[in-house]
C-alpha positions as a Markdown table, in Angstrom:
| # | Residue | x | y | z |
|---|---|---|---|---|
| 1 | Met | -59.8 | 108.3 | -133.3 |
| 2 | Ile | -59.7 | 111.4 | -135.4 |
| 3 | Asp | -62.4 | 113.9 | -134.9 |
| 4 | Lys | -64.0 | 116.5 | -137.6 |
| 5 | Glu | -61.0 | 119.0 | -137.1 |
| 6 | Gly | -58.6 | 116.2 | -137.7 |
| 7 | Asn | -57.1 | 115.9 | -134.0 |
| 8 | Leu | -55.9 | 112.4 | -133.4 |
| 9 | Asp | -56.3 | 110.8 | -129.9 |
| 10 | Glu | -54.7 | 107.3 | -131.0 |
| 11 | Leu | -55.4 | 105.0 | -134.1 |
| 12 | Ser | -54.1 | 101.7 | -134.2 |
| 13 | Trp | -54.5 | 98.8 | -136.8 |
| 14 | Glu | -53.1 | 95.6 | -137.9 |
| 15 | Thr | -52.3 | 94.6 | -141.3 |
| 16 | Asn | -50.9 | 91.8 | -143.3 |
| 17 | Val | -49.0 | 92.7 | -146.3 |
| 18 | Pro | -48.2 | 90.2 | -149.1 |
| 19 | Ile | -44.6 | 90.3 | -149.5 |
| 20 | Phe | -44.4 | 88.8 | -153.1 |
| 21 | Lys | -47.7 | 90.7 | -154.5 |
| 22 | Asn | -47.1 | 94.1 | -153.1 |
| 23 | Arg | -45.3 | 96.5 | -155.7 |
| 24 | Leu | -43.8 | 98.5 | -153.1 |
| 25 | Ile | -42.1 | 95.7 | -151.4 |
| 26 | Leu | -41.1 | 94.0 | -154.6 |
| 27 | Lys | -39.6 | 97.3 | -155.6 |
| 28 | Gln | -37.5 | 97.4 | -152.5 |
| 29 | Leu | -36.5 | 93.8 | -152.9 |
| 30 | Phe | -35.5 | 94.5 | -156.3 |
| 31 | Ile | -33.3 | 97.3 | -155.2 |
| 32 | Ala | -31.7 | 95.7 | -152.0 |
| 33 | Ile | -31.1 | 92.0 | -153.5 |
| 34 | Gly | -31.8 | 92.2 | -157.3 |
| 35 | Ile | -29.4 | 94.7 | -158.6 |
| 36 | Pro | -26.3 | 93.1 | -156.6 |
| 37 | Phe | -27.3 | 89.7 | -157.3 |
| 38 | Gly | -28.2 | 90.7 | -161.0 |
| 39 | Ile | -24.5 | 91.9 | -161.3 |
| 40 | Leu | -23.3 | 88.9 | -160.0 |
| 41 | Val | -25.5 | 86.7 | -162.2 |
| 42 | Ile | -24.0 | 88.8 | -165.2 |
| 43 | Val | -20.4 | 88.4 | -164.0 |
| 44 | Leu | -20.9 | 84.6 | -163.5 |
| 45 | Phe | -22.5 | 84.1 | -166.8 |
| 46 | Ile | -19.5 | 85.9 | -168.5 |
| 47 | Ile | -16.9 | 83.8 | -166.8 |
| 48 | Lys | -19.0 | 80.6 | -167.6 |
| 49 | Ala | -19.4 | 79.9 | -163.7 |
| 50 | Tyr | -22.6 | 77.9 | -164.1 |
| 51 | Glu | -22.3 | 76.2 | -160.9 |
| 52 | Gly | -22.6 | 79.5 | -159.3 |
| 53 | Leu | -25.6 | 80.5 | -161.2 |
| 54 | Leu | -27.2 | 77.2 | -159.9 |
| 55 | Leu | -26.3 | 77.8 | -156.5 |
| 56 | Ile | -27.8 | 81.3 | -156.7 |
| 57 | Ala | -31.1 | 80.0 | -158.2 |
| 58 | Ile | -31.4 | 77.3 | -155.5 |
| 59 | Thr | -30.7 | 79.9 | -152.9 |
| 60 | Phe | -33.5 | 82.1 | -154.3 |
| 61 | Leu | -35.9 | 79.2 | -154.7 |
| 62 | Leu | -35.3 | 78.1 | -151.0 |
| 63 | Thr | -35.7 | 81.6 | -149.7 |
| 64 | Tyr | -39.0 | 82.2 | -151.3 |
| 65 | Phe | -40.2 | 78.9 | -149.8 |
| 66 | Phe | -38.8 | 79.7 | -146.6 |
| 67 | Val | -40.6 | 82.9 | -146.5 |
| 68 | Lys | -44.0 | 81.5 | -147.9 |
| 69 | Phe | -43.8 | 78.9 | -145.3 |
| 70 | Leu | -42.5 | 80.6 | -142.1 |
| 71 | Phe | -43.9 | 83.8 | -142.6 |
| 72 | Lys | -46.9 | 82.8 | -144.9 |
| 73 | Gly | -45.7 | 85.1 | -147.4 |
| 74 | Thr | -46.9 | 88.3 | -145.5 |
| 75 | Tyr | -45.3 | 91.0 | -143.5 |
| 76 | Asp | -47.5 | 91.2 | -140.4 |
| 77 | Val | -47.3 | 94.5 | -139.1 |
| 78 | Arg | -49.1 | 96.9 | -136.5 |
| 79 | Tyr | -49.2 | 100.8 | -136.4 |
| 80 | Thr | -50.2 | 103.1 | -133.8 |
| 81 | Leu | -50.6 | 107.1 | -134.5 |
| 82 | Asn | -50.9 | 109.3 | -131.7 |
| 83 | Lys | -50.1 | 112.8 | -130.4 |
| 84 | Lys | -46.4 | 111.9 | -130.1 |
| 85 | Gly | -45.9 | 110.4 | -133.3 |
| 86 | Val | -46.3 | 106.8 | -135.3 |
| 87 | Leu | -45.1 | 103.4 | -134.1 |
| 88 | Cys | -44.5 | 100.6 | -136.6 |
| 89 | Glu | -44.0 | 97.1 | -135.0 |
| 90 | Thr | -44.1 | 93.6 | -136.1 |
| 91 | Gln | -47.0 | 91.8 | -135.0 |
| 92 | Ser | -46.3 | 89.4 | -131.9 |
| 93 | Glu | -46.5 | 85.8 | -133.7 |
| 94 | Gln | -44.3 | 87.1 | -136.6 |
| 95 | Lys | -41.7 | 89.0 | -134.2 |
| 96 | Lys | -41.3 | 85.7 | -132.2 |
| 97 | Arg | -40.3 | 83.8 | -135.4 |
| 98 | Val | -38.1 | 86.6 | -136.3 |
| 99 | Lys | -36.3 | 86.7 | -132.9 |
| 100 | Ala | -36.0 | 82.8 | -132.9 |
| 101 | Ile | -34.6 | 82.8 | -136.4 |
| 102 | Ser | -32.1 | 85.8 | -135.5 |
| 103 | Lys | -30.8 | 83.9 | -132.5 |
| 104 | Leu | -30.3 | 80.8 | -134.4 |
| 105 | Thr | -28.4 | 82.6 | -137.1 |
| 106 | Phe | -26.4 | 84.4 | -134.3 |
| 107 | Phe | -25.4 | 81.1 | -132.5 |
| 108 | Leu | -24.8 | 79.3 | -135.8 |
| 109 | Gly | -22.5 | 81.9 | -136.6 |
| 110 | Leu | -20.6 | 81.7 | -133.5 |
| 111 | Ile | -20.5 | 77.8 | -133.7 |
| 112 | Thr | -19.2 | 78.0 | -137.3 |
| 113 | Lys | -16.9 | 81.0 | -136.5 |
| 114 | Asn | -18.5 | 83.1 | -139.3 |
| 115 | Pro | -18.7 | 86.6 | -137.8 |
| 116 | Ser | -20.7 | 87.5 | -140.7 |
| 117 | Ala | -23.5 | 85.1 | -140.1 |
| 118 | Ala | -23.5 | 86.0 | -136.3 |
| 119 | Gly | -23.6 | 89.9 | -137.2 |
| 120 | Ala | -26.6 | 89.2 | -139.6 |
| 121 | Gly | -28.3 | 87.3 | -137.0 |
| 122 | Leu | -27.7 | 90.3 | -134.5 |
| 123 | Leu | -29.0 | 92.7 | -137.1 |
| 124 | Ser | -31.9 | 90.8 | -138.6 |
| 125 | Gly | -33.7 | 90.8 | -135.2 |
| 126 | Ser | -33.3 | 94.5 | -134.2 |
| 127 | Asn | -35.6 | 96.2 | -136.5 |
| 128 | Thr | -39.0 | 94.8 | -135.3 |
| 129 | Arg | -40.2 | 98.2 | -133.6 |
| 130 | Ile | -39.6 | 101.6 | -135.2 |
| 131 | Glu | -41.1 | 104.8 | -133.5 |
| 132 | Ile | -40.8 | 108.3 | -135.0 |
| 133 | Ser | -41.9 | 111.4 | -133.2 |
| 134 | Trp | -43.7 | 113.9 | -135.3 |
| 135 | Lys | -40.9 | 116.4 | -134.6 |
| 136 | Lys | -38.6 | 114.1 | -136.2 |
| 137 | Val | -40.6 | 113.6 | -139.3 |
| 138 | Arg | -38.7 | 115.3 | -142.3 |
| 139 | Lys | -41.3 | 114.4 | -145.1 |
| 140 | Val | -44.3 | 112.0 | -145.9 |
| 141 | Lys | -45.0 | 110.7 | -149.2 |
| 142 | Met | -48.4 | 109.4 | -150.1 |
| 143 | Asn | -49.1 | 106.5 | -152.6 |
| 144 | Glu | -52.7 | 106.6 | -153.0 |
| 145 | Lys | -53.0 | 103.6 | -155.5 |
| 146 | Gln | -51.2 | 101.4 | -152.9 |
| 147 | Lys | -52.9 | 103.1 | -149.9 |
| 148 | Cys | -49.4 | 103.8 | -148.4 |
| 149 | Phe | -47.6 | 106.6 | -146.8 |
| 150 | Phe | -43.6 | 106.9 | -146.5 |
| 151 | Ile | -42.7 | 108.5 | -143.3 |
| 152 | Tyr | -39.1 | 109.7 | -143.4 |
| 153 | Gly | -37.5 | 110.5 | -139.9 |
| 154 | Gly | -33.7 | 110.4 | -139.3 |
| 155 | Phe | -31.2 | 108.4 | -141.3 |
| 156 | Thr | -32.5 | 104.7 | -140.2 |
| 157 | Glu | -35.9 | 105.9 | -139.2 |
| 158 | Asn | -38.4 | 105.3 | -142.0 |
| 159 | Ile | -41.6 | 103.7 | -142.1 |
| 160 | Ala | -43.8 | 102.6 | -144.8 |
| 161 | Leu | -47.3 | 103.0 | -143.7 |
| 162 | Phe | -49.4 | 100.4 | -145.1 |
| 163 | Cys | -53.2 | 101.6 | -144.6 |
| 164 | Lys | -56.5 | 99.5 | -145.1 |
| 165 | Glu | -59.2 | 101.0 | -147.3 |
| 166 | Glu | -61.3 | 101.9 | -144.5 |
| 167 | Asn | -58.7 | 104.0 | -142.7 |
| 168 | Phe | -56.7 | 105.6 | -145.4 |
| 169 | Lys | -58.6 | 108.8 | -145.7 |
| 170 | Asn | -58.7 | 109.3 | -142.1 |
| 171 | Ile | -54.8 | 109.0 | -141.9 |
| 172 | Gln | -54.5 | 111.2 | -145.1 |
| 173 | Lys | -56.6 | 114.0 | -143.2 |
| 174 | Tyr | -54.7 | 113.6 | -140.1 |
| 175 | Leu | -51.2 | 113.9 | -142.0 |
| 176 | Asn | -52.4 | 116.9 | -143.9 |
| 177 | Asn | -53.4 | 118.6 | -140.8 |
| 178 | Leu | -49.9 | 118.0 | -139.6 |
| 179 | Asp | -48.6 | 119.7 | -143.2 |
| 180 | Leu | -46.3 | 116.6 | -143.5 |
| 181 | Ile | -47.5 | 115.2 | -146.9 |
| 182 | Arg | -45.3 | 116.5 | -149.8 |
């Protein structure tokens, strides 16, 4: 817990962030998926490859239902802040599903001799736990409206810290005491 001076023993909480309702996640999805597929859709439309457009639409629809069904449309995450740093990990039930899908994708990629699918399977299950020590944190950005902090560590060490209404102010106070929020 955090005392009056802003010192932290340890603070942990779990939250379920709605994937298709959270503006921050939707923005990241747009950057990662929307822009490249948007360009592809424009090219397919220009060359009149309507079958390709249909396949993309079906793929997006199936992905939406897959995420809604298998992951209940949420990103289930657990955070722990302590004197050493911050830990972000997928909650155990969702982590099991992610690992199972990752293994299935990897083995199907091997069986079908598709190295891209096998590699995607390996990578998809590898990022269920991220830990950043306070020494490695370069900066922290706060989004008060979304009750979220973005913690930037090394190149691959970034965490979106989704807070609850009841713990947001405490976490903000603690991060301010570390002089990290910019």
